N, C-alpha and C positions, 0 to 999 in steps of 0.2 A: 285644344285638348283640355279635358276636365278630369284628370286623373285623381284630383282631390276627392271626387265623389266616391272612388274606390277606397282611398285611404281613410276618409271620414267614416265609412261604413264597413271597414274591414272586419270588425268584431261580429257584426251581423252576418256578413258573408261567411266567416269562419264557422259560425254557429250552424248555418245552412249546410256547409261542407261536412260538419260533424254528423248531421242527420243523414246526408247522402252516403257517407262512409258506413255508418251503422246499418242503414238499409241495405247497402250493397253486400256487406260482409254476411249479414244474417240470411239474405236471399241466396247468395252463392252457396253457403253451407247447407241451407235447407234444400235447395234445388239439386245439389250434388247428391245428397243422401236419397231423396225421393226419386230423382232421375235414375240413379244407379239401381235402386230396387226395381223400378219399372223396366229398365233395360234388361236386367237379369231375368225377370219374369218372362219377358218376351223371348229371350234367348233360349231358356230351358223349356219353353212351351208346356206350361202346366195348365191343363184345362180345369175350370173355365177362366182362370185368372189371366192367361195370356191374351185371349180375345178381348177381355174387359180392359186390360192395359192398352191394347192396340186402339180400342174405341176411345179411351180417355185421351191418348196421345193425339189422335187424328182430330178429335173434337176441339181440344185446346189450341192446337196449331192452326185451326181454321178461323180463329177469332182474333181480330186486331187487339193488340195489347191495351191500347187506351180504352177501348170498350170493355175489356176484361177487368181493368182496374175499377172502372165506374160500376160495373155489375157487381163485383165482389163487395164494394163499399156500401152501395145503396140497395142491393138486392140480396146477395147470397148470405153475407154475415148477419145482417139484421134478421133474416129468416131463420138461420141456424141458432143464433144467440138470443133472439128475442129483443135485442137492443142494438143500437149502432156501435160499431167498434171505432177506435181512434183512427185518425188518418194514417198514422204510421203502421199500425197493425194491419189495416186493410191493404195498404200498399205492399207490405212484406208478404202477406198471404198470397196476393195476386201475382207478385213477381216469382215467388217460389213455385206456385202451381204452373204458371205459364212457362217458366224456364225449364222446369223439370221435364216437360214434354220433349223439348229439344235435346236436353241432356240424355234422356232415355234413348233417343235414336242414335246419338253419338256413342253411347255405351254399347248398344246392340251391334252397331257397326264394328266397333272395336273388338267385341267378343267374337263376332263372325270372322274377323280377319286372322284369328289365331290358327296356325297350320295344324293339321291333324296329327303331324308327327309329335308335336309337343303334348297333345292329349294322350296319344298312344304311349309315350314315354312315362307320363304320370300314371297311366293305368298299369303299366308294367311294374311300377314301384309299389303297387298295391294301395294307392290313394283312393279314398272314397270320392263319390261325385262332388260332395261339398268341399272336400279338401282340394280336389283338382281345380274347382272354381276359385276358392279362396287363396290358394298358394301358388297356382301356376297361371291359370287363364286370366283372372282379373288383373294381377300385377303386370303381365305382358300387355294386356289390352290397354290399361291406363297409360303405359309408356307411349303407346301408339296414338292414344286419344288426346294427349296433352295439348298439341296445337289447336285442335278443334274445340276442346273444352275452354281453353284460354280465350279464343275468339268469341265463344258464346258468352263468357263471363265479362269480357270487355263490352260486348253489346248490352249486357244486363246493367253494367255501371252507367252507361249512357241512358238506358231506358228508365233509370230511377227518376230522371227529370219529368217523366210523364205522371209521376205521383202528384205533381202540382195541380193536376186537373181536378182532384178531389179536395184540394185545400192544404196539402202537406207543404210546409215551408222548408224545402230542401235548398240546395245550392242555386238551382235555376230560378226557383220562385223567389228566393231572396234577392237575386239580381233584378227580377221583374219589379219587385216592390220598390227597389231603389230608383231604377230609371223611370218608373211611372211618376215618381215624386220629383226627380231632378231633370227629366227630359234629356238626359245624356246617355243614350243607349250604347253607343259604340264602345266607350271605355269600359263600362260594366260588363257588357257581353264579351268583349275581348279578354278581360280578366277571367271570366268564368270558363271560356273556351280553353284558355291556357291551363287552368287547373285540371279540367277534364283530360287534356292532352297529357299532362304530366302523370296523372294517375294511370291512364291506359298505356302510355308508353313504358312506364316503369313496370307494370304488370307483364307486358309483352317481353321485356328484357329479362325479367325474373323467370318467366316460363322457359325461355331459351336456355338459361343456366341450369334449371331443373332438368330439362330434357337432355342436356349434355351429360349431367351426372347420372341420370337413369340409363 
């Protein structure tokens, strides 16, 4: 065993972990906001926005994530900005756009699961359509969506490793750089796998506590 490779490069690995966590947090926040908006648009069926949202969701979900990240970095952002974006920005934009399509379908499913009795009760209280959505339907739907959303965000955390394909030095790429130099793959990869497990397992446990509180 050559665990000294991990210990000697712990600072470099932690720097990569920091990039992974920043990327994950920003992508989760961005995809949750954008996905919720898209899901609500599909739920309320506002022409022509609902069909456009449906087309966006189906298009994004049909593309492999690794191809999507490469396309955003080398094609989409240079075309829009007129210059190349940083690896981090490209990865963040790609993950937000990609994950928001899946979040939108989770949100739409959660909204459709609300029983008509809740909506009728809100109507009888004199709430407007927006008030019904904001104060009754969405809170109830998010409580039901919590397990699915957490599963999606756990997948997103693991998917941040694909950002290494465009050159971002996150946790997985940091490990690759180390074992390409030391030729001791097992110890480095085992340490990285343990970190991913701890993050995802902790998020899963936290979501269960939130779900119980809700």
